[in-house]
Biopython code that builds the backbone (N, CA, C, O; Angstrom):
import numpy as np
from Bio.PDB.StructureBuilder import StructureBuilder

atoms = [
    (1, "MET", "N", (2.542, -9.028, 1.401)),
    (1, "MET", "CA", (3.516, -8.123, 1.385)),
    (1, "MET", "C", (2.835, -6.700, 0.560)),
    (1, "MET", "O", (2.613, -6.356, -0.601)),
    (2, "PRO", "N", (2.696, -6.226, 1.728)),
    (2, "PRO", "CA", (1.812, -4.699, 2.043)),
    (2, "PRO", "C", (2.642, -3.747, 1.094)),
    (2, "PRO", "O", (3.851, -3.526, 1.026)),
    (3, "LEU", "N", (1.425, -3.202, 0.299)),
    (3, "LEU", "CA", (2.030, -1.910, -0.312)),
    (3, "LEU", "C", (1.853, -0.877, 0.505)),
    (3, "LEU", "O", (1.084, -1.005, 1.457)),
    (4, "TYR", "N", (2.368, 0.038, 0.334)),
    (4, "TYR", "CA", (2.443, 0.993, 1.415)),
    (4, "TYR", "C", (2.623, 2.517, 0.274)),
    (4, "TYR", "O", (3.478, 2.486, -0.611)),
    (5, "GLU", "N", (1.948, 3.439, 0.411)),
    (5, "GLU", "CA", (2.116, 4.545, 0.057)),
    (5, "GLU", "C", (2.622, 5.990, 1.283)),
    (5, "GLU", "O", (2.238, 6.248, 2.423)),
    (6, "TYR", "N", (3.833, 6.802, 0.173)),
    (6, "TYR", "CA", (4.176, 7.729, 0.972)),
    (6, "TYR", "C", (4.525, 9.351, 0.364)),
    (6, "TYR", "O", (4.794, 9.326, -0.837)),
    (7, "ALA", "N", (4.545, 10.069, 0.689)),
    (7, "ALA", "CA", (4.720, 11.206, 0.260)),
    (7, "ALA", "C", (6.319, 12.406, 1.252)),
    (7, "ALA", "O", (6.480, 12.790, 2.410)),
    (8, "CYS", "N", (7.193, 12.574, -0.168)),
    (8, "CYS", "CA", (8.453, 13.020, 0.438)),
    (8, "CYS", "C", (8.210, 14.438, 1.024)),
    (8, "CYS", "O", (7.942, 15.366, 0.260)),
    (9, "LEU", "N", (8.289, 14.604, 2.230)),
    (9, "LEU", "CA", (8.553, 15.833, 3.114)),
    (9, "LEU", "C", (9.499, 17.184, 2.446)),
    (9, "LEU", "O", (9.356, 18.275, 2.997)),
    (10, "ASP", "N", (10.220, 17.099, 1.550)),
    (10, "ASP", "CA", (11.557, 17.755, 0.751)),
    (10, "ASP", "C", (11.037, 18.210, -0.293)),
    (10, "ASP", "O", (11.078, 19.407, -0.576)),
    (11, "CYS", "N", (10.275, 17.005, -1.270)),
    (11, "CYS", "CA", (9.585, 17.932, -2.626)),
    (11, "CYS", "C", (8.242, 17.600, -3.140)),
    (11, "CYS", "O", (7.683, 17.954, -4.178)),
    (12, "GLY", "N", (7.766, 16.665, -1.955)),
    (12, "GLY", "CA", (6.573, 16.425, -2.133)),
    (12, "GLY", "C", (6.021, 15.436, -3.001)),
    (12, "GLY", "O", (4.812, 15.230, -3.108)),
    (13, "ALA", "N", (6.818, 14.892, -3.551)),
    (13, "ALA", "CA", (6.619, 13.571, -4.581)),
    (13, "ALA", "C", (5.378, 12.647, -3.395)),
    (13, "ALA", "O", (5.127, 12.928, -2.223)),
    (14, "GLU", "N", (4.867, 11.636, -4.165)),
    (14, "GLU", "CA", (3.801, 10.885, -3.474)),
    (14, "GLU", "C", (4.248, 9.602, -4.534)),
    (14, "GLU", "O", (4.467, 9.682, -5.743)),
    (15, "PHE", "N", (4.300, 8.478, -3.709)),
    (15, "PHE", "CA", (4.847, 7.326, -4.493)),
    (15, "PHE", "C", (4.279, 6.250, -3.894)),
    (15, "PHE", "O", (3.747, 6.516, -2.816)),
    (16, "GLU", "N", (4.210, 4.895, -4.317)),
    (16, "GLU", "CA", (4.113, 3.624, -3.436)),
    (16, "GLU", "C", (5.254, 2.746, -3.395)),
    (16, "GLU", "O", (6.207, 2.894, -4.159)),
    (17, "LYS", "N", (5.198, 1.979, -2.665)),
    (17, "LYS", "CA", (6.360, 1.290, -2.355)),
    (17, "LYS", "C", (6.353, -0.459, -1.799)),
    (17, "LYS", "O", (6.438, -0.661, -0.588)),
    (18, "LEU", "N", (6.280, -1.274, -2.459)),
    (18, "LEU", "CA", (6.028, -2.753, -2.239)),
    (18, "LEU", "C", (7.042, -3.016, -0.793)),
    (18, "LEU", "O", (8.251, -2.914, -0.999)),
    (19, "VAL", "N", (6.612, -3.337, 0.602)),
    (19, "VAL", "CA", (7.826, -3.819, 1.207)),
    (19, "VAL", "C", (7.541, -5.116, 1.454)),
    (19, "VAL", "O", (6.493, -5.635, 1.838)),
    (20, "LEU", "N", (9.096, -5.799, 1.060)),
    (20, "LEU", "CA", (8.950, -7.397, 0.923)),
    (20, "LEU", "C", (9.100, -7.964, 2.202)),
    (20, "LEU", "O", (8.509, -8.970, 2.592)),
    (21, "LYS", "N", (9.881, -7.313, 2.827)),
    (21, "LYS", "CA", (10.840, -7.955, 4.162)),
    (21, "LYS", "C", (11.208, -7.015, 5.389)),
    (21, "LYS", "O", (11.884, -5.997, 5.238)),
    (22, "ALA", "N", (10.709, -7.435, 6.619)),
    (22, "ALA", "CA", (10.469, -6.745, 8.004)),
    (22, "ALA", "C", (11.972, -5.828, 7.885)),
    (22, "ALA", "O", (13.052, -6.273, 7.498)),
    (23, "GLY", "N", (11.693, -4.530, 8.307)),
    (23, "GLY", "CA", (13.122, -3.766, 8.390)),
    (23, "GLY", "C", (13.344, -2.743, 6.741)),
    (23, "GLY", "O", (14.104, -1.785, 6.598)),
    (24, "GLU", "N", (12.626, -3.210, 5.930)),
    (24, "GLU", "CA", (13.095, -2.450, 4.663)),
    (24, "GLU", "C", (12.624, -1.483, 5.078)),
    (24, "GLU", "O", (13.560, -0.685, 5.047)),
    (25, "GLU", "N", (11.305, -0.704, 5.677)),
    (25, "GLU", "CA", (10.927, 0.213, 5.501)),
    (25, "GLU", "C", (11.398, 1.642, 5.941)),
    (25, "GLU", "O", (10.923, 2.720, 5.584)),
    (26, "GLU", "N", (13.057, 1.264, 7.305)),
    (26, "GLU", "CA", (13.770, 1.977, 7.361)),
    (26, "GLU", "C", (14.964, 2.379, 6.236)),
    (26, "GLU", "O", (15.939, 3.115, 6.380)),
    (27, "GLU", "N", (14.456, 1.519, 4.919)),
    (27, "GLU", "CA", (15.831, 1.761, 3.689)),
    (27, "GLU", "C", (15.034, 2.660, 2.796)),
    (27, "GLU", "O", (15.678, 3.424, 2.077)),
    (28, "ILE", "N", (13.998, 2.676, 2.749)),
    (28, "ILE", "CA", (13.048, 3.995, 2.053)),
    (28, "ILE", "C", (13.728, 5.243, 1.145)),
    (28, "ILE", "O", (14.630, 5.708, 1.843)),
    (29, "ARG", "N", (13.677, 5.747, 0.257)),
    (29, "ARG", "CA", (14.196, 6.743, 0.018)),
    (29, "ARG", "C", (13.327, 7.220, -1.043)),
    (29, "ARG", "O", (12.902, 6.287, -1.725)),
    (30, "CYS", "N", (12.800, 8.718, -1.515)),
    (30, "CYS", "CA", (12.130, 9.253, -2.229)),
    (30, "CYS", "C", (12.697, 8.875, -3.693)),
    (30, "CYS", "O", (13.920, 8.754, -3.771)),
    (31, "PRO", "N", (11.979, 8.691, -4.787)),
    (31, "PRO", "CA", (12.374, 8.382, -5.995)),
    (31, "PRO", "C", (12.842, 9.433, -6.607)),
    (31, "PRO", "O", (13.927, 9.131, -7.103)),
    (32, "ARG", "N", (12.410, 11.119, -6.938)),
    (32, "ARG", "CA", (12.513, 11.476, -7.364)),
    (32, "ARG", "C", (13.958, 12.420, -6.369)),
    (32, "ARG", "O", (15.089, 12.688, -6.775)),
    (33, "CYS", "N", (13.636, 12.574, -5.675)),
    (33, "CYS", "CA", (14.666, 13.774, -4.551)),
    (33, "CYS", "C", (15.895, 12.869, -3.614)),
    (33, "CYS", "O", (16.897, 13.487, -3.255)),
    (34, "GLY", "N", (15.755, 11.522, -3.287)),
    (34, "GLY", "CA", (16.577, 10.686, -2.696)),
    (34, "GLY", "C", (16.443, 10.924, -1.319)),
    (34, "GLY", "O", (17.056, 10.270, -0.475)),
    (35, "SER", "N", (15.424, 12.119, -0.981)),
    (35, "SER", "CA", (15.760, 12.269, 0.716)),
    (35, "SER", "C", (15.031, 11.061, 1.505)),
    (35, "SER", "O", (14.534, 10.222, 0.754)),
    (36, "GLY", "N", (14.922, 10.892, 2.521)),
    (36, "GLY", "CA", (14.994, 9.766, 3.539)),
    (36, "GLY", "C", (13.412, 10.487, 4.348)),
    (36, "GLY", "O", (12.518, 9.706, 4.676)),
    (37, "ARG", "N", (13.295, 11.658, 4.530)),
    (37, "ARG", "CA", (12.249, 12.345, 4.988)),
    (37, "ARG", "C", (10.681, 12.006, 4.533)),
    (37, "ARG", "O", (10.115, 12.771, 3.751)),
    (38, "LEU", "N", (10.168, 11.112, 4.929)),
    (38, "LEU", "CA", (8.973, 10.329, 4.422)),
    (38, "LEU", "C", (7.857, 10.268, 5.331)),
    (38, "LEU", "O", (7.916, 9.830, 6.480)),
    (39, "GLU", "N", (6.962, 10.675, 4.826)),
    (39, "GLU", "CA", (5.334, 10.558, 5.706)),
    (39, "GLU", "C", (4.622, 9.645, 5.278)),
    (39, "GLU", "O", (4.557, 9.590, 4.050)),
    (40, "ASP", "N", (3.831, 8.599, 6.069)),
    (40, "ASP", "CA", (2.997, 8.050, 5.647)),
    (40, "ASP", "C", (2.257, 7.818, 5.069)),
    (40, "ASP", "O", (1.859, 6.903, 5.790)),
    (41, "ARG", "N", (1.467, 7.812, 4.136)),
    (41, "ARG", "CA", (0.004, 7.741, 3.766)),
    (41, "ARG", "C", (-0.940, 6.891, 3.579)),
    (41, "ARG", "O", (-0.709, 6.031, 2.729)),
    (42, "VAL", "N", (-2.190, 6.855, 4.243)),
    (42, "VAL", "CA", (-3.217, 6.181, 4.484)),
    (42, "VAL", "C", (-3.624, 5.416, 2.577)),
    (42, "VAL", "O", (-3.944, 5.918, 1.499)),
    (43, "SER", "N", (-3.333, 3.862, 3.143)),
    (43, "SER", "CA", (-3.753, 3.827, 1.569)),
    (43, "SER", "C", (-4.959, 2.806, 1.892)),
    (43, "SER", "O", (-5.317, 2.631, 3.057)),
    (44, "SER", "N", (-5.695, 2.001, 0.584)),
    (44, "SER", "CA", (-6.619, 1.316, 0.582)),
    (44, "SER", "C", (-6.327, 0.396, -0.118)),
    (44, "SER", "O", (-5.468, 0.519, -0.991)),
    (45, "PHE", "N", (-6.805, -0.442, 0.045)),
    (45, "PHE", "CA", (-6.134, -2.178, -0.936)),
    (45, "PHE", "C", (-8.020, -2.480, -1.710)),
    (45, "PHE", "O", (-9.020, -1.828, -1.409)),
    (46, "ALA", "N", (-7.948, -3.547, -2.625)),
    (46, "ALA", "CA", (-9.174, -4.133, -2.728)),
    (46, "ALA", "C", (-8.402, -5.827, -2.839)),
    (46, "ALA", "O", (-7.251, -6.265, -2.830)),
    (47, "SER", "N", (-9.534, -6.295, -2.922)),
    (47, "SER", "CA", (-9.945, -7.667, -2.884)),
    (47, "SER", "C", (-10.502, -8.143, -3.473)),
    (47, "SER", "O", (-11.700, -7.921, -3.298)),
    (48, "VAL", "N", (-10.137, -9.155, -4.619)),
    (48, "VAL", "CA", (-11.117, -9.539, -5.533)),
    (48, "VAL", "C", (-10.807, -11.048, -5.361)),
    (48, "VAL", "O", (-9.722, -11.399, -4.897)),
    (49, "SER", "N", (-11.823, -12.004, -5.760)),
    (49, "SER", "CA", (-11.900, -13.570, -5.652)),
    (49, "SER", "C", (-12.330, -13.794, -7.026)),
    (49, "SER", "O", (-13.234, -13.082, -7.463)),
    (50, "ALA", "N", (-11.837, -14.631, -7.719)),
    (50, "ALA", "CA", (-12.047, -15.582, -8.724)),
    (50, "ALA", "C", (-13.209, -16.682, -8.716)),
    (50, "ALA", "O", (-13.114, -17.749, -8.110)),
    (51, "GLY", "N", (-14.346, -16.271, -9.488)),
    (51, "GLY", "CA", (-15.082, -17.651, -9.528)),
    (51, "GLY", "C", (-15.924, -17.771, -8.483)),
    (51, "GLY", "O", (-15.932, -16.878, -7.635)),
    (52, "GLY", "N", (-16.868, -19.014, -8.348)),
    (52, "GLY", "CA", (-17.285, -19.227, -7.464)),
    (52, "GLY", "C", (-18.861, -18.656, -7.314)),
    (52, "GLY", "O", (-19.185, -17.738, -8.066)),
    (53, "ALA", "N", (-19.835, -19.173, -6.369)),
    (53, "ALA", "CA", (-20.945, -18.524, -6.194)),
    (53, "ALA", "C", (-20.345, -17.405, -4.850)),
    (53, "ALA", "O", (-19.353, -17.445, -4.122)),
    (54, "PRO", "N", (-21.403, -16.531, -4.969)),
    (54, "PRO", "CA", (-21.377, -15.393, -3.351)),
    (54, "PRO", "C", (-21.737, -16.325, -2.202)),
    (54, "PRO", "O", (-22.455, -17.265, -1.860)),
    (55, "ASN", "N", (-20.635, -15.336, -1.764)),
    (55, "ASN", "CA", (-20.783, -15.996, -0.368)),
    (55, "ASN", "C", (-22.122, -15.945, 0.531)),
    (55, "ASN", "O", (-22.315, -16.685, 1.496)),
    (56, "CYS", "N", (-22.961, -15.021, 0.095)),
    (56, "CYS", "CA", (-24.389, -14.361, 0.376)),
    (56, "CYS", "C", (-25.428, -14.807, -0.162)),
    (56, "CYS", "O", (-25.436, -14.409, -1.327)),
    (57, "ALA", "N", (-26.495, -15.547, 0.102)),
    (57, "ALA", "CA", (-27.157, -16.225, -0.493)),
    (57, "ALA", "C", (-29.104, -16.269, 0.319)),
    (57, "ALA", "O", (-29.391, -16.608, 1.467)),
    (58, "PRO", "N", (-30.028, -15.822, -0.738)),
    (58, "PRO", "CA", (-30.872, -15.426, 0.235)),
    (58, "PRO", "C", (-31.785, -17.116, 0.975)),
    (58, "PRO", "O", (-31.848, -18.200, 0.395)),
    (59, "SER", "N", (-32.115, -16.915, 1.774)),
    (59, "SER", "CA", (-32.617, -18.158, 2.529)),
    (59, "SER", "C", (-33.869, -18.492, 2.049)),
    (59, "SER", "O", (-34.400, -17.534, 1.488)),
    (60, "GLY", "N", (-34.652, -19.674, 2.065)),
    (60, "GLY", "CA", (-35.839, -19.978, 2.350)),
    (60, "GLY", "C", (-36.447, -20.018, 3.304)),
    (60, "GLY", "O", (-36.133, -21.004, 3.971)),
    (61, "GLY", "N", (-37.508, -19.181, 3.926)),
    (61, "GLY", "CA", (-37.693, -19.551, 5.022)),
    (61, "GLY", "C", (-38.892, -18.140, 5.332)),
    (61, "GLY", "O", (-39.442, -18.027, 6.427)),
]
sb = StructureBuilder()
sb.init_structure("model")
sb.init_model(0)
sb.init_chain("A")
sb.init_seg("    ")
for serial, (resi, resn, name, xyz) in enumerate(atoms, 1):
    if name == "N":
        sb.init_residue(resn, " ", resi, " ")
    sb.init_atom(name, np.array(xyz, "f"), 0.0, 1.0, " ", f" {name:<3s}", serial, name[0])
structure = sb.get_structure()
């Protein structure tokens, strides 16, 4: 489930939207003014792994 970032071209609001299914991007509206004139923003994401040993370890040799 990708998280997209948008900026409204009418009022300048910036917001994030979790897109659950294909084609839903076409239905997204600005939460402040209701406009459909949006610009995609570049978003970054973080991945966290719980527990376990690190993937890199020094080798003896």
